[in-house]
TORVEXFI-434330 format. One record per residue (C-alpha): residue number from 1; x, y, z. Coordinates in steps of 0.02 Angstrom, whole numbers, plus 50000, padded with zeros to 5 digits. Example, Ala and Ser with C-alpha at 12.3 -4.5 7.8 and 13.67 -1.06 7.14 Angstrom:
<pts>
+------+-------+-------+-------+
: tike :     u :     v :     w :
+------+-------+-------+-------+
:    1 : 50615 : 49775 : 50390 :
:    2 : 50684 : 49947 : 50357 :
+------+-------+-------+-------+
</pts>
This chain:
<pts>
+------+-------+-------+-------+
: tike :     u :     v :     w :
+------+-------+-------+-------+
:    1 : 50477 : 51348 : 50795 :
:    2 : 50663 : 51380 : 50794 :
:    3 : 50769 : 51304 : 50659 :
:    4 : 50850 : 51142 : 50717 :
:    5 : 51038 : 51140 : 50733 :
:    6 : 51129 : 51092 : 50577 :
:    7 : 51167 : 50907 : 50564 :
:    8 : 51342 : 50840 : 50565 :
:    9 : 51435 : 50814 : 50403 :
:   10 : 51396 : 50629 : 50405 :
:   11 : 51210 : 50661 : 50430 :
:   12 : 51212 : 50793 : 50295 :
:   13 : 51298 : 50680 : 50171 :
:   14 : 51175 : 50536 : 50190 :
:   15 : 50994 : 50543 : 50138 :
:   16 : 50851 : 50492 : 50252 :
:   17 : 50827 : 50340 : 50142 :
:   18 : 51010 : 50294 : 50166 :
:   19 : 50993 : 50308 : 50354 :
:   20 : 50837 : 50200 : 50352 :
:   21 : 50924 : 50071 : 50243 :
:   22 : 51072 : 50069 : 50363 :
:   23 : 50961 : 50042 : 50515 :
:   24 : 50859 : 49911 : 50424 :
:   25 : 51021 : 49824 : 50377 :
:   26 : 51071 : 49823 : 50560 :
:   27 : 50901 : 49754 : 50608 :
:   28 : 50915 : 49619 : 50475 :
:   29 : 51091 : 49578 : 50533 :
:   30 : 51030 : 49566 : 50713 :
:   31 : 50889 : 49453 : 50659 :
:   32 : 51005 : 49342 : 50556 :
:   33 : 51135 : 49328 : 50695 :
:   34 : 50999 : 49299 : 50825 :
:   35 : 50915 : 49171 : 50715 :
:   36 : 51079 : 49080 : 50685 :
:   37 : 51128 : 49082 : 50869 :
:   38 : 50952 : 49037 : 50924 :
:   39 : 50943 : 48897 : 50799 :
:   40 : 51108 : 48829 : 50858 :
:   41 : 51066 : 48832 : 51044 :
:   42 : 50893 : 48763 : 51009 :
:   43 : 50970 : 48622 : 50907 :
:   44 : 51095 : 48590 : 51049 :
:   45 : 50953 : 48589 : 51176 :
:   46 : 50851 : 48471 : 51069 :
:   47 : 51003 : 48358 : 51049 :
:   48 : 51033 : 48347 : 51236 :
:   49 : 50848 : 48325 : 51271 :
:   50 : 50834 : 48190 : 51139 :
:   51 : 50985 : 48099 : 51209 :
:   52 : 50910 : 48104 : 51383 :
:   53 : 50738 : 48048 : 51324 :
:   54 : 50789 : 47923 : 51192 :
:   55 : 50950 : 47853 : 51268 :
:   56 : 50983 : 47881 : 51453 :
:   57 : 50808 : 47859 : 51524 :
:   58 : 50769 : 47707 : 51413 :
:   59 : 50939 : 47634 : 51466 :
:   60 : 50891 : 47650 : 51649 :
:   61 : 50726 : 47564 : 51610 :
:   62 : 50815 : 47425 : 51514 :
:   63 : 50935 : 47403 : 51662 :
:   64 : 50788 : 47377 : 51778 :
:   65 : 50717 : 47252 : 51654 :
:   66 : 50885 : 47162 : 51650 :
:   67 : 50895 : 47155 : 51839 :
:   68 : 50714 : 47099 : 51851 :
:   69 : 50750 : 46959 : 51728 :
:   70 : 50897 : 46897 : 51836 :
:   71 : 50791 : 46907 : 51993 :
:   72 : 50655 : 46807 : 51905 :
:   73 : 50786 : 46677 : 51858 :
:   74 : 50846 : 46661 : 52040 :
:   75 : 50668 : 46648 : 52107 :
:   76 : 50611 : 46521 : 51978 :
:   77 : 50766 : 46412 : 51997 :
:   78 : 50753 : 46410 : 52187 :
:   79 : 50572 : 46351 : 52176 :
:   80 : 50621 : 46218 : 52051 :
:   81 : 50765 : 46157 : 52159 :
:   82 : 50657 : 46140 : 52314 :
:   83 : 50502 : 46060 : 52234 :
:   84 : 50568 : 45983 : 52075 :
:   85 : 50414 : 46049 : 51989 :
:   86 : 50459 : 46094 : 51806 :
:   87 : 50334 : 46237 : 51802 :
:   88 : 50451 : 46333 : 51918 :
:   89 : 50582 : 46320 : 51782 :
:   90 : 50474 : 46419 : 51660 :
:   91 : 50512 : 46588 : 51745 :
:   92 : 50695 : 46542 : 51737 :
:   93 : 50688 : 46513 : 51549 :
:   94 : 50585 : 46670 : 51520 :
:   95 : 50708 : 46768 : 51627 :
:   96 : 50850 : 46708 : 51517 :
:   97 : 50759 : 46773 : 51363 :
:   98 : 50715 : 46938 : 51447 :
:   99 : 50896 : 46955 : 51507 :
:  100 : 50961 : 46933 : 51331 :
:  101 : 50837 : 47056 : 51257 :
:  102 : 50871 : 47186 : 51391 :
:  103 : 51059 : 47166 : 51374 :
:  104 : 51049 : 47186 : 51184 :
:  105 : 50940 : 47342 : 51204 :
:  106 : 51063 : 47414 : 51329 :
:  107 : 51208 : 47387 : 51209 :
:  108 : 51113 : 47482 : 51073 :
:  109 : 51069 : 47626 : 51190 :
:  110 : 51241 : 47637 : 51272 :
:  111 : 51347 : 47612 : 51117 :
:  112 : 51432 : 47782 : 51147 :
:  113 : 51451 : 47756 : 51337 :
:  114 : 51590 : 47630 : 51365 :
:  115 : 51587 : 47657 : 51555 :
:  116 : 51407 : 47601 : 51566 :
:  117 : 51440 : 47458 : 51446 :
:  118 : 51576 : 47398 : 51567 :
:  119 : 51444 : 47389 : 51705 :
:  120 : 51334 : 47287 : 51589 :
:  121 : 51479 : 47170 : 51548 :
:  122 : 51516 : 47147 : 51732 :
:  123 : 51335 : 47101 : 51768 :
:  124 : 51332 : 46978 : 51624 :
:  125 : 51494 : 46896 : 51682 :
:  126 : 51433 : 46882 : 51862 :
:  127 : 51265 : 46814 : 51804 :
:  128 : 51352 : 46687 : 51693 :
:  129 : 51464 : 46636 : 51839 :
:  130 : 51309 : 46616 : 51950 :
:  131 : 51229 : 46503 : 51823 :
:  132 : 51389 : 46405 : 51793 :
:  133 : 51448 : 46381 : 51973 :
:  134 : 51281 : 46371 : 52060 :
:  135 : 51133 : 46341 : 51945 :
:  136 : 51214 : 46210 : 51833 :
:  137 : 51280 : 46091 : 51969 :
:  138 : 51124 : 46108 : 52076 :
:  139 : 51007 : 46080 : 51928 :
:  140 : 51094 : 45913 : 51893 :
:  141 : 51052 : 45851 : 52068 :
:  142 : 50868 : 45898 : 52063 :
:  143 : 50746 : 45751 : 52048 :
:  144 : 50592 : 45801 : 51947 :
:  145 : 50438 : 45795 : 52055 :
:  146 : 50541 : 45773 : 52215 :
:  147 : 50667 : 45914 : 52218 :
:  148 : 50829 : 45912 : 52314 :
:  149 : 50896 : 45964 : 52482 :
:  150 : 51014 : 46112 : 52469 :
:  151 : 51156 : 46100 : 52593 :
:  152 : 51223 : 46252 : 52682 :
:  153 : 51383 : 46263 : 52582 :
:  154 : 51289 : 46263 : 52416 :
:  155 : 51164 : 46387 : 52481 :
:  156 : 51300 : 46502 : 52544 :
:  157 : 51394 : 46489 : 52380 :
:  158 : 51237 : 46531 : 52280 :
:  159 : 51191 : 46674 : 52396 :
:  160 : 51366 : 46745 : 52386 :
:  161 : 51365 : 46739 : 52196 :
:  162 : 51192 : 46823 : 52184 :
:  163 : 51239 : 46952 : 52315 :
:  164 : 51387 : 46991 : 52204 :
:  165 : 51265 : 47011 : 52063 :
:  166 : 51155 : 47125 : 52168 :
:  167 : 51308 : 47231 : 52203 :
:  168 : 51336 : 47246 : 52017 :
:  169 : 51152 : 47299 : 52003 :
:  170 : 51181 : 47439 : 52127 :
:  171 : 51337 : 47497 : 52035 :
:  172 : 51243 : 47500 : 51869 :
:  173 : 51094 : 47589 : 51942 :
:  174 : 51205 : 47720 : 52023 :
:  175 : 51296 : 47750 : 51859 :
:  176 : 51133 : 47766 : 51760 :
:  177 : 51058 : 47880 : 51894 :
:  178 : 51211 : 47990 : 51881 :
:  179 : 51195 : 47991 : 51691 :
:  180 : 51012 : 48044 : 51706 :
:  181 : 51058 : 48180 : 51829 :
:  182 : 51197 : 48242 : 51715 :
:  183 : 51077 : 48241 : 51567 :
:  184 : 50949 : 48343 : 51664 :
:  185 : 51085 : 48467 : 51712 :
:  186 : 51141 : 48482 : 51531 :
:  187 : 50960 : 48508 : 51475 :
:  188 : 50936 : 48644 : 51605 :
:  189 : 51098 : 48729 : 51554 :
:  190 : 51054 : 48719 : 51369 :
:  191 : 50883 : 48792 : 51401 :
:  192 : 50958 : 48934 : 51501 :
:  193 : 51079 : 48969 : 51358 :
:  194 : 50937 : 48961 : 51232 :
:  195 : 50831 : 49083 : 51332 :
:  196 : 50978 : 49202 : 51352 :
:  197 : 51013 : 49201 : 51164 :
:  198 : 50830 : 49229 : 51120 :
:  199 : 50815 : 49367 : 51249 :
:  200 : 50973 : 49447 : 51180 :
:  201 : 50902 : 49438 : 51004 :
:  202 : 50739 : 49521 : 51059 :
:  203 : 50837 : 49656 : 51151 :
:  204 : 50946 : 49688 : 50998 :
:  205 : 50792 : 49700 : 50888 :
:  206 : 50708 : 49820 : 51009 :
:  207 : 50865 : 49926 : 51019 :
:  208 : 50876 : 49940 : 50830 :
:  209 : 50690 : 49983 : 50827 :
:  210 : 50720 : 50118 : 50957 :
:  211 : 50866 : 50181 : 50852 :
:  212 : 50753 : 50187 : 50700 :
:  213 : 50624 : 50287 : 50799 :
:  214 : 50758 : 50410 : 50854 :
:  215 : 50822 : 50427 : 50677 :
:  216 : 50646 : 50454 : 50609 :
:  217 : 50615 : 50589 : 50737 :
:  218 : 50782 : 50675 : 50711 :
:  219 : 50801 : 50653 : 50524 :
:  220 : 50621 : 50666 : 50465 :
:  221 : 50497 : 50725 : 50595 :
:  222 : 50595 : 50874 : 50661 :
:  223 : 50655 : 50939 : 50491 :
:  224 : 50483 : 50916 : 50414 :
:  225 : 50401 : 50999 : 50564 :
:  226 : 50519 : 51147 : 50544 :
:  227 : 50485 : 51151 : 50357 :
:  228 : 50296 : 51144 : 50387 :
:  229 : 50300 : 51285 : 50514 :
:  230 : 50412 : 51389 : 50402 :
:  231 : 50296 : 51362 : 50254 :
:  232 : 50147 : 51415 : 50359 :
:  233 : 50236 : 51574 : 50410 :
:  234 : 50275 : 51613 : 50229 :
:  235 : 50097 : 51571 : 50179 :
:  236 : 50034 : 51686 : 50317 :
:  237 : 50125 : 51833 : 50236 :
:  238 : 50302 : 51827 : 50308 :
:  239 : 50380 : 51824 : 50135 :
:  240 : 50548 : 51881 : 50204 :
:  241 : 50565 : 51732 : 50322 :
:  242 : 50720 : 51632 : 50275 :
:  243 : 50704 : 51441 : 50273 :
:  244 : 50862 : 51350 : 50327 :
:  245 : 50921 : 51189 : 50244 :
:  246 : 50924 : 51056 : 50380 :
:  247 : 50921 : 50868 : 50401 :
:  248 : 50983 : 50734 : 50282 :
:  249 : 51031 : 50782 : 50106 :
:  250 : 50862 : 50741 : 50028 :
:  251 : 50764 : 50835 : 50162 :
:  252 : 50889 : 50978 : 50150 :
:  253 : 50860 : 50978 : 49962 :
:  254 : 50672 : 50997 : 49994 :
:  255 : 50707 : 51142 : 50113 :
:  256 : 50818 : 51221 : 49981 :
:  257 : 50683 : 51197 : 49848 :
:  258 : 50551 : 51276 : 49960 :
:  259 : 50669 : 51422 : 49994 :
:  260 : 50696 : 51443 : 49807 :
:  261 : 50508 : 51436 : 49784 :
:  262 : 50490 : 51573 : 49916 :
:  263 : 50613 : 51680 : 49821 :
:  264 : 50516 : 51646 : 49661 :
:  265 : 50351 : 51689 : 49746 :
:  266 : 50421 : 51852 : 49812 :
:  267 : 50487 : 51892 : 49639 :
:  268 : 50322 : 51846 : 49557 :
:  269 : 50228 : 51947 : 49689 :
:  270 : 50329 : 52101 : 49649 :
:  271 : 50301 : 52069 : 49465 :
:  272 : 50114 : 52041 : 49495 :
:  273 : 50101 : 52207 : 49583 :
:  274 : 50176 : 52289 : 49430 :
:  275 : 50057 : 52190 : 49321 :
:  276 : 49912 : 52239 : 49431 :
:  277 : 49954 : 52420 : 49402 :
:  278 : 49963 : 52389 : 49214 :
:  279 : 49799 : 52291 : 49218 :
:  280 : 49715 : 52434 : 49310 :
:  281 : 49775 : 52552 : 49176 :
:  282 : 49718 : 52431 : 49040 :
:  283 : 49549 : 52416 : 49126 :
:  284 : 49529 : 52602 : 49118 :
:  285 : 49581 : 52599 : 48934 :
:  286 : 49455 : 52459 : 48901 :
:  287 : 49320 : 52560 : 48984 :
:  288 : 49359 : 52704 : 48868 :
:  289 : 49360 : 52585 : 48719 :
:  290 : 49194 : 52508 : 48775 :
:  291 : 49118 : 52679 : 48783 :
:  292 : 49186 : 52714 : 48610 :
:  293 : 49115 : 52548 : 48550 :
:  294 : 48944 : 52591 : 48620 :
:  295 : 48953 : 52756 : 48531 :
:  296 : 49005 : 52668 : 48371 :
:  297 : 48861 : 52544 : 48388 :
:  298 : 48742 : 52688 : 48413 :
:  299 : 48808 : 52767 : 48253 :
:  300 : 48788 : 52597 : 48167 :
:  301 : 48608 : 52590 : 48225 :
:  302 : 48583 : 52763 : 48157 :
:  303 : 48662 : 52710 : 47992 :
:  304 : 48547 : 52559 : 47985 :
:  305 : 48397 : 52671 : 48012 :
:  306 : 48457 : 52789 : 47876 :
:  307 : 48494 : 52644 : 47759 :
:  308 : 48324 : 52566 : 47788 :
:  309 : 48225 : 52727 : 47772 :
:  310 : 48317 : 52881 : 47708 :
:  311 : 48425 : 52792 : 47577 :
:  312 : 48286 : 52681 : 47512 :
:  313 : 48162 : 52823 : 47493 :
:  314 : 48260 : 52907 : 47350 :
:  315 : 48279 : 52736 : 47268 :
:  316 : 48092 : 52708 : 47275 :
:  317 : 48064 : 52882 : 47200 :
:  318 : 48189 : 52847 : 47060 :
:  319 : 48103 : 52683 : 47019 :
:  320 : 47928 : 52758 : 47033 :
:  321 : 47964 : 52912 : 46926 :
:  322 : 48055 : 52808 : 46796 :
:  323 : 47902 : 52696 : 46785 :
:  324 : 47789 : 52851 : 46774 :
:  325 : 47902 : 52921 : 46639 :
:  326 : 47887 : 52760 : 46542 :
:  327 : 47699 : 52758 : 46565 :
:  328 : 47672 : 52940 : 46511 :
:  329 : 47803 : 52964 : 46379 :
:  330 : 47835 : 52784 : 46328 :
:  331 : 47753 : 52807 : 46158 :
:  332 : 47869 : 52953 : 46123 :
:  333 : 48028 : 52856 : 46165 :
:  334 : 48121 : 52740 : 46052 :
:  335 : 48181 : 52569 : 46104 :
:  336 : 48347 : 52638 : 46167 :
:  337 : 48257 : 52759 : 46283 :
:  338 : 48143 : 52624 : 46353 :
:  339 : 48296 : 52516 : 46381 :
:  340 : 48379 : 52655 : 46480 :
:  341 : 48223 : 52674 : 46588 :
:  342 : 48221 : 52485 : 46619 :
:  343 : 48406 : 52492 : 46669 :
:  344 : 48370 : 52633 : 46793 :
:  345 : 48220 : 52542 : 46870 :
:  346 : 48316 : 52377 : 46882 :
:  347 : 48467 : 52464 : 46960 :
:  348 : 48359 : 52550 : 47090 :
:  349 : 48273 : 52387 : 47134 :
:  350 : 48437 : 52293 : 47145 :
:  351 : 48507 : 52432 : 47255 :
:  352 : 48358 : 52411 : 47371 :
:  353 : 48387 : 52222 : 47378 :
:  354 : 48572 : 52248 : 47415 :
:  355 : 48533 : 52370 : 47555 :
:  356 : 48404 : 52251 : 47630 :
:  357 : 48525 : 52104 : 47619 :
:  358 : 48664 : 52208 : 47696 :
:  359 : 48548 : 52257 : 47839 :
:  360 : 48500 : 52075 : 47864 :
:  361 : 48684 : 52025 : 47871 :
:  362 : 48729 : 52162 : 47994 :
:  363 : 48584 : 52121 : 48110 :
:  364 : 48629 : 51935 : 48130 :
:  365 : 48677 : 51914 : 48313 :
:  366 : 48659 : 52099 : 48349 :
:  367 : 48473 : 52128 : 48344 :
:  368 : 48442 : 51977 : 48457 :
:  369 : 48276 : 51924 : 48532 :
:  370 : 48369 : 51815 : 48658 :
:  371 : 48415 : 51631 : 48655 :
:  372 : 48292 : 51497 : 48709 :
:  373 : 48266 : 51310 : 48698 :
:  374 : 48230 : 51274 : 48514 :
:  375 : 48166 : 51119 : 48427 :
:  376 : 48272 : 51118 : 48269 :
:  377 : 48136 : 51020 : 48180 :
:  378 : 48008 : 51161 : 48211 :
:  379 : 48127 : 51287 : 48132 :
:  380 : 48143 : 51172 : 47982 :
:  381 : 47953 : 51160 : 47970 :
:  382 : 47938 : 51350 : 47968 :
:  383 : 48071 : 51363 : 47833 :
:  384 : 47982 : 51234 : 47725 :
:  385 : 47818 : 51329 : 47742 :
:  386 : 47905 : 51489 : 47683 :
:  387 : 47982 : 51394 : 47536 :
:  388 : 47824 : 51296 : 47493 :
:  389 : 47796 : 51389 : 47328 :
:  390 : 47974 : 51356 : 47266 :
:  391 : 47964 : 51175 : 47323 :
:  392 : 47800 : 51149 : 47231 :
:  393 : 47858 : 51235 : 47071 :
:  394 : 48023 : 51141 : 47063 :
:  395 : 47951 : 50973 : 47117 :
:  396 : 48084 : 50963 : 47253 :
:  397 : 48090 : 50811 : 47369 :
:  398 : 48151 : 50845 : 47546 :
:  399 : 48218 : 50695 : 47644 :
:  400 : 48232 : 50735 : 47829 :
:  401 : 48253 : 50641 : 47993 :
:  402 : 48094 : 50603 : 48088 :
:  403 : 48171 : 50690 : 48239 :
:  404 : 48296 : 50832 : 48253 :
:  405 : 48385 : 50881 : 48416 :
:  406 : 48340 : 51014 : 48541 :
:  407 : 48466 : 51152 : 48576 :
:  408 : 48486 : 51332 : 48637 :
:  409 : 48473 : 51465 : 48502 :
:  410 : 48368 : 51597 : 48416 :
:  411 : 48221 : 51521 : 48321 :
:  412 : 48215 : 51663 : 48192 :
:  413 : 48399 : 51645 : 48147 :
:  414 : 48391 : 51455 : 48138 :
:  415 : 48236 : 51465 : 48027 :
:  416 : 48331 : 51587 : 47916 :
:  417 : 48477 : 51463 : 47911 :
:  418 : 48365 : 51321 : 47850 :
:  419 : 48278 : 51436 : 47727 :
:  420 : 48441 : 51495 : 47647 :
:  421 : 48516 : 51320 : 47635 :
:  422 : 48362 : 51236 : 47562 :
:  423 : 48325 : 51388 : 47452 :
:  424 : 48501 : 51378 : 47378 :
:  425 : 48479 : 51192 : 47345 :
:  426 : 48318 : 51229 : 47250 :
:  427 : 48391 : 51380 : 47157 :
:  428 : 48553 : 51295 : 47100 :
:  429 : 48470 : 51135 : 47037 :
:  430 : 48519 : 51041 : 46880 :
:  431 : 48409 : 51098 : 46735 :
:  432 : 48270 : 50974 : 46698 :
:  433 : 48303 : 50870 : 46854 :
:  434 : 48190 : 50887 : 47007 :
:  435 : 48297 : 50932 : 47158 :
:  436 : 48318 : 50799 : 47294 :
:  437 : 48375 : 50875 : 47458 :
:  438 : 48437 : 50757 : 47595 :
:  439 : 48452 : 50819 : 47775 :
:  440 : 48550 : 50714 : 47901 :
:  441 : 48596 : 50741 : 48083 :
:  442 : 48721 : 50640 : 48186 :
:  443 : 48823 : 50666 : 48344 :
:  444 : 48993 : 50737 : 48302 :
:  445 : 49121 : 50595 : 48324 :
:  446 : 49253 : 50720 : 48380 :
:  447 : 49139 : 50803 : 48511 :
:  448 : 48990 : 50709 : 48586 :
:  449 : 48916 : 50876 : 48645 :
:  450 : 48899 : 50937 : 48466 :
:  451 : 48779 : 50893 : 48323 :
:  452 : 48839 : 50884 : 48143 :
:  453 : 48703 : 50924 : 48016 :
:  454 : 48720 : 50905 : 47828 :
:  455 : 48610 : 50967 : 47684 :
:  456 : 48648 : 50873 : 47522 :
:  457 : 48572 : 50902 : 47350 :
:  458 : 48587 : 50839 : 47172 :
:  459 : 48615 : 51011 : 47097 :
:  460 : 48754 : 51089 : 46996 :
:  461 : 48880 : 51080 : 47139 :
:  462 : 49025 : 51193 : 47188 :
:  463 : 49201 : 51172 : 47125 :
:  464 : 49325 : 51132 : 47266 :
:  465 : 49426 : 51290 : 47231 :
:  466 : 49273 : 51397 : 47271 :
:  467 : 49227 : 51303 : 47432 :
:  468 : 49283 : 51450 : 47542 :
:  469 : 49239 : 51591 : 47424 :
:  470 : 49052 : 51556 : 47429 :
:  471 : 49045 : 51610 : 47613 :
:  472 : 49114 : 51785 : 47575 :
:  473 : 48982 : 51922 : 47568 :
:  474 : 48926 : 51976 : 47393 :
:  475 : 49033 : 51841 : 47310 :
:  476 : 48947 : 51761 : 47159 :
:  477 : 49002 : 51612 : 47056 :
:  478 : 48875 : 51634 : 46915 :
:  479 : 48814 : 51781 : 46806 :
:  480 : 48667 : 51880 : 46874 :
:  481 : 48560 : 51836 : 46723 :
:  482 : 48588 : 51648 : 46754 :
:  483 : 48545 : 51645 : 46940 :
:  484 : 48468 : 51789 : 47037 :
:  485 : 48520 : 51849 : 47209 :
:  486 : 48653 : 51959 : 47286 :
:  487 : 48776 : 51825 : 47345 :
:  488 : 48743 : 51855 : 47529 :
:  489 : 48645 : 51698 : 47576 :
:  490 : 48790 : 51584 : 47627 :
:  491 : 48878 : 51728 : 47713 :
:  492 : 48722 : 51750 : 47821 :
:  493 : 48720 : 51561 : 47854 :
:  494 : 48901 : 51565 : 47911 :
:  495 : 48867 : 51710 : 48028 :
:  496 : 48714 : 51622 : 48102 :
:  497 : 48809 : 51460 : 48131 :
:  498 : 48958 : 51549 : 48209 :
:  499 : 48839 : 51650 : 48318 :
:  500 : 48776 : 51484 : 48388 :
:  501 : 48954 : 51422 : 48422 :
:  502 : 48971 : 51308 : 48270 :
:  503 : 49057 : 51307 : 48102 :
:  504 : 49001 : 51278 : 47922 :
:  505 : 49089 : 51208 : 47770 :
:  506 : 49065 : 51127 : 47600 :
:  507 : 49106 : 50942 : 47589 :
:  508 : 49221 : 50939 : 47437 :
:  509 : 49221 : 50748 : 47435 :
:  510 : 49037 : 50746 : 47388 :
:  511 : 49024 : 50731 : 47198 :
:  512 : 48837 : 50711 : 47164 :
:  513 : 48794 : 50894 : 47192 :
:  514 : 48827 : 51003 : 47344 :
:  515 : 48837 : 50951 : 47525 :
:  516 : 48841 : 51090 : 47656 :
:  517 : 48884 : 51032 : 47832 :
:  518 : 48878 : 51132 : 47994 :
:  519 : 48888 : 51099 : 48181 :
:  520 : 48782 : 51161 : 48325 :
:  521 : 48809 : 51140 : 48512 :
:  522 : 48693 : 51016 : 48598 :
:  523 : 48580 : 51075 : 48740 :
:  524 : 48507 : 50919 : 48821 :
:  525 : 48515 : 50734 : 48779 :
:  526 : 48411 : 50728 : 48623 :
:  527 : 48302 : 50597 : 48543 :
:  528 : 48418 : 50485 : 48440 :
:  529 : 48423 : 50535 : 48259 :
:  530 : 48332 : 50409 : 48149 :
:  531 : 48447 : 50330 : 48017 :
:  532 : 48437 : 50390 : 47838 :
:  533 : 48335 : 50238 : 47785 :
:  534 : 48191 : 50296 : 47897 :
:  535 : 48181 : 50474 : 47830 :
:  536 : 48015 : 50542 : 47772 :
:  537 : 47992 : 50629 : 47604 :
:  538 : 47913 : 50800 : 47585 :
:  539 : 47871 : 50845 : 47406 :
+------+-------+-------+-------+
</pts>
């Protein structure tokens, strides 16, 4: 797709949103003007229609009623004059009432039409003259029940007067018919004007909609289509393809941003190629280092073999021959000599213990049997069996949850972890007080996928300033003659916990002894840990 031609300065200065707002403003203006004009012509049409329906046509009807009332008067009076029968005078009286009502109604309807009111006045004057000059004198001569004979002169005078009235009827009817015709013509004209205005409004609205469509295509669709095609070409590998800035200012800004991104990608690509070369070199260096590490591990294995066999053999000989020396020549030695032999035997034995502990520490996580699904409670059971003698001798009470979670780990290491923690709690007990060891397990509040386990005792405790020192290998807080051991137990515990992805620490806020807490990663949703009140005692 070729780049579209650059927009004019006006198009470039305005954003697509500005153009849309302008067109929408035009559409709204067209709607407002059309609505105002349409409302006005509709109101005018309704006004004319209402005047025709509520004024002109009812006036024509009232005129017919007026004329009918006068005709009824003439007919009724003629019958009364001939027969003298009073019942013929009833239509005359009713006609007078109907005439008055019709005339009053006409005056209300034609209040704004003086020309038509003149026709009404003429009819009323002629009717009054007919009644005065003809009806009144003739009525005086009528004998009730007999009637009267109407001479030719009276008959002609009455006929002339009523013919005059009929002429007035014709004039009024013609005027009202013309008014109705004019009203219909005005209604037709108003409706034509209304339709033209509404049609013009619809056309204006459609034109602005078409303008909006053209603007959308020119200002949005075409620039975005060009930008999409250009981006695809760059994504396909044409990193040198230049993207032009086109369209309104905001779309042009997007094009410019994409072009800057292309420059950045090209720059980063060049940099990545350099980095790839460096990474390849580093990979080769790492391979060399890995080979060196394998060689170092092999040497460490060899050292472990030597430490566990070759170095311990001389120590065993030293201890054995010192004991033989004491057995054979003990009676020839004084107390100082026997003390020296005891020092040598004790040193050899302690050296053996140190070497064995050091080997144990070095093998944690290195001499692995492989991880598997482990019931933490089974590991605790194994540790308690191994410590059964110490538990029995010390009278220790172990409080533990009825259920402990299941996780992935090495059973041997986790058993060693329990054994060291509980063994320390038994070893560092308060003199004369049976140790009470409480084990708790809860989900870690900071990480639901992690268990937090605590081992609390009522022993001698650890001062807060030594809370970190106790986890350092061979670090001791008490003289060797007070508490035995090499100071490696908690260091092994730390290494086991960290090997399983957790951490271990001493809770310095616990004041009733020592509380060691550690975390282990959860494997599967475990059986909920039973609260501390439901723990079982093992003594």
